[in-house]
C-alpha positions as a Python dict, from the first residue, in 0.01 Angstrom:
ca = {
    (1, 'M'): (0, 0, 0),
    (2, 'I'): (277, -214, 151),
    (3, 'S'): (247, -507, 388),
    (4, 'P'): (223, -391, 753),
    (5, 'D'): (503, -632, 850),
    (6, 'C'): (759, -446, 639),
    (7, 'Y'): (771, -147, 875),
    (8, 'R'): (1086, -80, 1074),
    (9, 'S'): (1159, -311, 1367),
    (10, 'D'): (1257, -193, 1715),
    (11, 'S'): (1623, -260, 1632),
    (12, 'D'): (1590, -42, 1321),
    (13, 'E'): (1449, 240, 1536),
    (14, 'R'): (1742, 209, 1777),
    (15, 'E'): (1993, 218, 1493),
    (16, 'R'): (1828, 527, 1350),
    (17, 'A'): (1829, 697, 1689),
    (18, 'I'): (2201, 619, 1724),
    (19, 'S'): (2265, 750, 1373),
    (20, 'A'): (2087, 1076, 1457),
    (21, 'I'): (2244, 1138, 1795),
    (22, 'E'): (2596, 1087, 1660),
    (23, 'T'): (2557, 1410, 1460),
    (24, 'I'): (2486, 1615, 1775),
    (25, 'D'): (2777, 1760, 1973),
    (26, 'P'): (2755, 1635, 2337),
    (27, 'D'): (2913, 1968, 2442),
    (28, 'C'): (2614, 2157, 2303),
    (29, 'D'): (2432, 2427, 2501),
    (30, 'Y'): (2217, 2324, 2797),
    (31, 'D'): (1885, 2374, 2615),
    (32, 'T'): (1986, 2139, 2333),
    (33, 'W'): (2130, 1886, 2581),
    (34, 'F'): (1805, 1890, 2781),
    (35, 'R'): (1586, 1847, 2472),
    (36, 'V'): (1795, 1554, 2347),
    (37, 'L'): (1757, 1380, 2683),
    (38, 'A'): (1384, 1451, 2702),
    (39, 'A'): (1334, 1320, 2346),
    (40, 'L'): (1524, 999, 2426),
    (41, 'H'): (1317, 952, 2742),
    (42, 'S'): (997, 998, 2545),
    (43, 'W'): (1119, 741, 2291),
    (44, 'N'): (1216, 470, 2538),
    (45, 'P'): (1279, 536, 2909),
    (46, 'S'): (1504, 230, 2936),
    (47, 'Q'): (1703, 217, 2612),
    (48, 'G'): (1700, 596, 2589),
    (49, 'L'): (1895, 628, 2914),
    (50, 'D'): (2173, 404, 2783),
    (51, 'L'): (2197, 608, 2462),
    (52, 'A'): (2193, 937, 2657),
    (53, 'I'): (2484, 830, 2878),
    (54, 'S'): (2685, 687, 2585),
    (55, 'W'): (2638, 1010, 2392),
    (56, 'S'): (2694, 1258, 2673),
    (57, 'C'): (3003, 1090, 2816),
    (58, 'R'): (3193, 1172, 2495),
    (59, 'G'): (3183, 1541, 2583),
    (60, 'S'): (3405, 1741, 2816),
    (61, 'K'): (3104, 1861, 3019),
    (62, 'F'): (2999, 1511, 3125),
    (63, 'K'): (2943, 1461, 3499),
    (64, 'E'): (2889, 1119, 3655),
    (65, 'G'): (2532, 1070, 3776),
    (66, 'E'): (2401, 1396, 3625),
    (67, 'I'): (2200, 1228, 3349),
    (68, 'E'): (2043, 971, 3584),
    (69, 'K'): (1933, 1255, 3811),
    (70, 'K'): (1784, 1451, 3523),
    (71, 'W'): (1623, 1135, 3386),
    (72, 'K'): (1415, 1089, 3701),
    (73, 'S'): (1264, 1436, 3655),
    (74, 'F'): (1112, 1353, 3315),
    (75, 'K'): (745, 1261, 3299),
    (76, 'P'): (541, 1091, 3022),
    (77, 'N'): (392, 1338, 2774),
    (78, 'G'): (611, 1613, 2913),
    (79, 'G'): (582, 1828, 2599),
    (80, 'I'): (894, 1708, 2415),
    (81, 'G'): (834, 1413, 2184),
    (82, 'P'): (1078, 1166, 2023),
    (83, 'G'): (1075, 1364, 1699),
    (84, 'T'): (1270, 1643, 1869),
    (85, 'L'): (1583, 1425, 1853),
    (86, 'F'): (1559, 1404, 1475),
    (87, 'E'): (1470, 1771, 1446),
    (88, 'I'): (1796, 1862, 1623),
    (89, 'A'): (1990, 1604, 1422),
    (90, 'L'): (1857, 1743, 1093),
    (91, 'Q'): (1975, 2089, 1198),
    (92, 'N'): (2321, 1939, 1253),
    (93, 'G'): (2347, 1781, 909),
    (94, 'W'): (2192, 1439, 973),
    (95, 'K'): (2065, 1270, 658),
    (96, 'H'): (1834, 975, 614),
    (97, 'E'): (1652, 811, 326),
    (98, 'H'): (1375, 1068, 279),
    (99, 'T'): (1541, 1393, 387),
    (100, 'D'): (1569, 1540, 38),
    (101, 'T'): (1229, 1430, -96),
    (102, 'I'): (1000, 1675, 85),
    (103, 'N'): (977, 2036, -23),
    (104, 'I'): (863, 2249, 270),
    (105, 'P'): (734, 2596, 174),
    (106, 'V'): (908, 2883, 354),
    (107, 'S'): (698, 3173, 474),
    (108, 'K'): (794, 3538, 433),
    (109, 'Y'): (863, 3566, 807),
    (110, 'Q'): (1082, 3255, 809),
    (111, 'S'): (1285, 3376, 510),
    (112, 'K'): (1394, 3677, 717),
    (113, 'N'): (1487, 3465, 1019),
    (114, 'P'): (1740, 3194, 919),
    (115, 'K'): (1755, 3037, 1267),
    (116, 'F'): (1376, 3009, 1291),
    (117, 'Q'): (1356, 2895, 929),
    (118, 'N'): (1602, 2609, 975),
    (119, 'K'): (1437, 2486, 1293),
    (120, 'T'): (1085, 2495, 1151),
    (121, 'K'): (1187, 2340, 821),
    (122, 'A'): (1364, 2051, 991),
    (123, 'R'): (1072, 1982, 1223),
    (124, 'N'): (808, 1997, 948),
    (125, 'S'): (1022, 1795, 710),
    (126, 'F'): (1068, 1514, 961),
    (127, 'Q'): (699, 1515, 1050),
    (128, 'A'): (594, 1493, 685),
    (129, 'E'): (847, 1225, 592),
    (130, 'E'): (757, 1000, 882),
    (131, 'S'): (384, 1046, 820),
    (132, 'I'): (415, 946, 455),
    (133, 'E'): (619, 641, 552),
    (134, 'L'): (364, 530, 811),
    (135, 'W'): (73, 586, 571),
    (136, 'N'): (244, 377, 303),
    (137, 'A'): (305, 96, 551),
    (138, 'A'): (-55, 87, 675),
    (139, 'G'): (-305, -181, 573),
    (140, 'Y'): (-664, -207, 456),
    (141, 'V'): (-929, -132, 718),
    (142, 'S'): (-1138, -423, 587),
    (143, 'D'): (-853, -658, 687),
    (144, 'C'): (-848, -521, 1043),
    (145, 'K'): (-1123, -671, 1260),
    (146, 'A'): (-1117, -391, 1517),
    (147, 'C'): (-1130, -117, 1250),
    (148, 'S'): (-1406, -293, 1058),
    (149, 'E'): (-1622, -339, 1366),
    (150, 'W'): (-1582, 26, 1467),
    (151, 'L'): (-1669, 147, 1117),
    (152, 'K'): (-1976, -78, 1101),
    (153, 'S'): (-2088, 54, 1440),
    (154, 'R'): (-2092, 395, 1274),
    (155, 'E'): (-2284, 256, 975),
    (156, 'L'): (-1977, 291, 757),
    (157, 'D'): (-1877, 28, 503),
    (158, 'P'): (-1510, -76, 557),
    (159, 'Q'): (-1476, -181, 193),
    (160, 'A'): (-1598, 160, 76),
    (161, 'V'): (-1346, 332, 307),
    (162, 'D'): (-1077, 117, 143),
    (163, 'D'): (-1205, 185, -207),
    (164, 'F'): (-1189, 561, -154),
    (165, 'D'): (-862, 527, 44),
    (166, 'L'): (-988, 758, 317),
    (167, 'A'): (-838, 571, 613),
    (168, 'R'): (-606, 278, 680),
    (169, 'A'): (-525, 38, 961),
    (170, 'I'): (-200, 100, 1147),
    (171, 'P'): (74, -156, 1083),
    (172, 'T'): (182, -415, 1339),
    (173, 'R'): (517, -247, 1388),
    (174, 'L'): (500, 119, 1476),
    (175, 'P'): (766, 392, 1493),
    (176, 'F'): (835, 518, 1843),
    (177, 'W'): (669, 856, 1785),
    (178, 'T'): (323, 696, 1752),
    (179, 'S'): (247, 715, 2120),
    (180, 'F'): (25, 900, 2366),
    (181, 'K'): (142, 972, 2721),
    (182, 'G'): (436, 742, 2669),
    (183, 'K'): (233, 440, 2553),
    (184, 'P'): (209, 311, 2192),
    (185, 'W'): (-109, 380, 1999),
    (186, 'H'): (-165, 8, 1959),
    (187, 'D'): (-188, -44, 2335),
    (188, 'Q'): (-444, 233, 2373),
    (189, 'G'): (-688, 126, 2105),
    (190, 'Y'): (-578, 366, 1831),
    (191, 'R'): (-596, 150, 1517),
    (192, 'L'): (-741, 371, 1243),
    (193, 'I'): (-524, 640, 1082),
    (194, 'L'): (-597, 920, 836),
    (195, 'P'): (-354, 1152, 656),
    (196, 'L'): (-359, 1524, 731),
    (197, 'R'): (-270, 1734, 429),
    (198, 'G'): (-156, 2090, 375),
    (199, 'E'): (-267, 2338, 111),
    (200, 'S'): (-52, 2163, -152),
    (201, 'G'): (-229, 1832, -93),
    (202, 'Q'): (87, 1668, 44),
    (203, 'I'): (64, 1453, 354),
    (204, 'K'): (210, 1650, 645),
    (205, 'N'): (90, 1455, 950),
    (206, 'I'): (-108, 1150, 1063),
    (207, 'H'): (-415, 1142, 1287),
    (208, 'A'): (-517, 826, 1473),
    (209, 'R'): (-870, 726, 1582),
    (210, 'Q'): (-943, 504, 1877),
    (211, 'V'): (-1166, 208, 1789),
    (212, 'F'): (-1196, 68, 2143),
    (213, 'P'): (-1399, 279, 2389),
    (214, 'S'): (-1216, 450, 2674),
    (215, 'N'): (-1331, 720, 2910),
    (216, 'N'): (-978, 826, 3001),
    (217, 'L'): (-830, 891, 2656),
    (218, 'P'): (-914, 1130, 2371),
    (219, 'K'): (-1097, 970, 2080),
    (220, 'S'): (-834, 1079, 1832),
    (221, 'V'): (-473, 1198, 1852),
    (222, 'S'): (-177, 1312, 1645),
    (223, 'P'): (186, 1244, 1742),
    (224, 'A'): (301, 1425, 2056),
    (225, 'G'): (476, 1751, 1977),
    (226, 'S'): (348, 1766, 1619),
    (227, 'T'): (126, 2033, 1469),
    (228, 'I'): (-210, 2008, 1292),
    (229, 'A'): (-247, 2382, 1226),
    (230, 'G'): (-328, 2436, 858),
    (231, 'L'): (-379, 2062, 800),
    (232, 'V'): (-705, 1891, 700),
    (233, 'F'): (-847, 1566, 564),
    (234, 'M'): (-907, 1571, 185),
    (235, 'N'): (-1088, 1316, -29),
    (236, 'S'): (-985, 1246, -389),
    (237, 'T'): (-1217, 1515, -526),
    (238, 'A'): (-1063, 1773, -293),
    (239, 'L'): (-716, 1673, -416),
    (240, 'W'): (-838, 1702, -775),
    (241, 'M'): (-970, 2050, -688),
    (242, 'L'): (-614, 2163, -619),
    (243, 'D'): (-519, 2088, -981),
    (244, 'E'): (-849, 2179, -1148),
    (245, 'P'): (-1012, 2450, -932),
    (246, 'N'): (-1245, 2563, -1210),
    (247, 'E'): (-1405, 2218, -1227),
    (248, 'I'): (-1534, 2219, -867),
    (249, 'V'): (-1856, 2400, -781),
    (250, 'E'): (-1939, 2247, -443),
    (251, 'V'): (-1727, 2195, -133),
    (252, 'V'): (-1838, 2029, 192),
    (253, 'I'): (-1646, 2106, 510),
    (254, 'N'): (-1721, 1893, 814),
    (255, 'E'): (-1578, 1822, 1156),
    (256, 'G'): (-1417, 1507, 1291),
    (257, 'I'): (-1331, 1165, 1151),
    (258, 'P'): (-1675, 994, 1156),
    (259, 'D'): (-1848, 1278, 968),
    (260, 'Y'): (-1562, 1306, 718),
    (261, 'L'): (-1573, 932, 643),
    (262, 'T'): (-1954, 935, 618),
    (263, 'R'): (-1947, 1208, 356),
    (264, 'G'): (-1641, 1063, 187),
    (265, 'I'): (-1809, 735, 95),
    (266, 'F'): (-2150, 885, 18),
    (267, 'Y'): (-2082, 983, -342),
    (268, 'S'): (-2002, 749, -630),
    (269, 'D'): (-1680, 776, -830),
    (270, 'A'): (-1901, 806, -1134),
    (271, 'D'): (-2077, 1117, -999),
    (272, 'E'): (-1933, 1405, -1200),
    (273, 'H'): (-2094, 1656, -965),
    (274, 'A'): (-1966, 1507, -639),
    (275, 'P'): (-1840, 1780, -403),
    (276, 'A'): (-1492, 1809, -262),
    (277, 'I'): (-1492, 1684, 98),
    (278, 'I'): (-1266, 1849, 356),
    (279, 'G'): (-1255, 1737, 718),
    (280, 'I'): (-1125, 1958, 996),
    (281, 'L'): (-1003, 1912, 1352),
    (282, 'S'): (-977, 2159, 1636),
    (283, 'G'): (-730, 2430, 1534),
    (284, 'S'): (-667, 2293, 1185),
    (285, 'W'): (-850, 2546, 966),
    (286, 'G'): (-651, 2845, 846),
    (287, 'K'): (-624, 3103, 570),
    (288, 'Q'): (-386, 2889, 364),
    (289, 'I'): (-644, 2611, 343),
    (290, 'A'): (-918, 2863, 270),
    (291, 'Q'): (-721, 2991, -29),
    (292, 'V'): (-747, 2653, -208),
    (293, 'I'): (-1128, 2680, -219),
    (294, 'P'): (-1217, 2804, -569),
    (295, 'D'): (-1380, 3144, -614),
    (296, 'R'): (-1757, 3127, -660),
    (297, 'A'): (-1775, 2777, -513),
    (298, 'Q'): (-2076, 2677, -306),
    (299, 'V'): (-1943, 2584, 36),
    (300, 'Y'): (-2152, 2381, 279),
    (301, 'I'): (-2027, 2399, 638),
    (302, 'E'): (-2135, 2088, 828),
    (303, 'T'): (-1957, 2127, 1160),
    (304, 'D'): (-2141, 2023, 1476),
    (305, 'T'): (-2417, 2254, 1594),
    (306, 'D'): (-2282, 2282, 1946),
    (307, 'K'): (-2086, 2582, 2078),
    (308, 'T'): (-1753, 2453, 1948),
    (309, 'G'): (-1892, 2356, 1608),
    (310, 'N'): (-2054, 2696, 1565),
    (311, 'K'): (-1722, 2860, 1650),
    (312, 'Y'): (-1550, 2655, 1379),
    (313, 'A'): (-1824, 2743, 1131),
    (314, 'K'): (-1787, 3113, 1201),
    (315, 'K'): (-1412, 3098, 1153),
    (316, 'I'): (-1441, 2906, 825),
    (317, 'A'): (-1707, 3142, 691),
    (318, 'S'): (-1500, 3449, 776),
    (319, 'T'): (-1221, 3325, 546),
    (320, 'L'): (-1454, 3257, 253),
    (321, 'I'): (-1729, 3519, 256),
    (322, 'G'): (-1694, 3765, -31),
    (323, 'R'): (-1573, 3516, -291),
    (324, 'C'): (-1774, 3198, -217),
    (325, 'T'): (-2138, 3122, -142),
    (326, 'V'): (-2129, 2991, 215),
    (327, 'M'): (-2414, 2791, 366),
    (328, 'R'): (-2443, 2645, 715),
    (329, 'N'): (-2597, 2300, 735),
    (330, 'E'): (-2762, 2268, 1077),
    (331, 'D'): (-2930, 1931, 1034),
}
């Protein structure tokens, strides 16, 4: 785990944005042009405008005042996040330090559709790379007063969360894509982060939990424009299960960050029979995740007992019944 202060500065983010946008033809089609502008606006409404004008004026289609007019039509959280800029840049040959380190699986459908394949691969690759970088830059929750107090209010031991490496505290310097409705996570009380992993166990996204109460904001968020479909929280035993499926006989699947952390610190490292713990979010469970659960495993579904939790439980059970023993914990 690296020091939080080593994360990229604002000037580094600007340089990277400039590096990315230079690979994109300013005479591109209107849809691409619009998405580049919207992504820059989402990143920084002030600095983004300067970059948008500097980039667009190099093209033959540039019209004085057109960008300023379009800029005024953009709204915070308008559906296009900052990551879209890098997605487009990757499709146009942009390279940065981690581009070649992530291996994104290609589905059968994508392999038959090169255009869709390239777009999806670039987006997922960027999302995974940035998430890994942020996770590595994050600090211990026991060193973060706000995180520690929130965990203790939930009867969770911050040191135990650190020991099991289930969650971390966001670094002081944050990349521009860690925002909600145009405002940085820091400013909205989101201080605790957890990695979301795919069926391979690799980190694919980051999920942030608010530790200061607010009636106007969701309790937890992922970066705007990113996906959590097919991504879950996994403790160390769940990751071990991916390599040694025959060694795991029990799997616990629960819902939300507090319940996942509660279960995650409950068992000792010395417990040879500790279950694999998997935490889900709304829309995250899918068949690919279900396939990593070993045959004949005993699966305990501990989602909430409300209407939504029961819906999740039914979906999970439908992907496992027939090869696993599925039990619903309604305590």
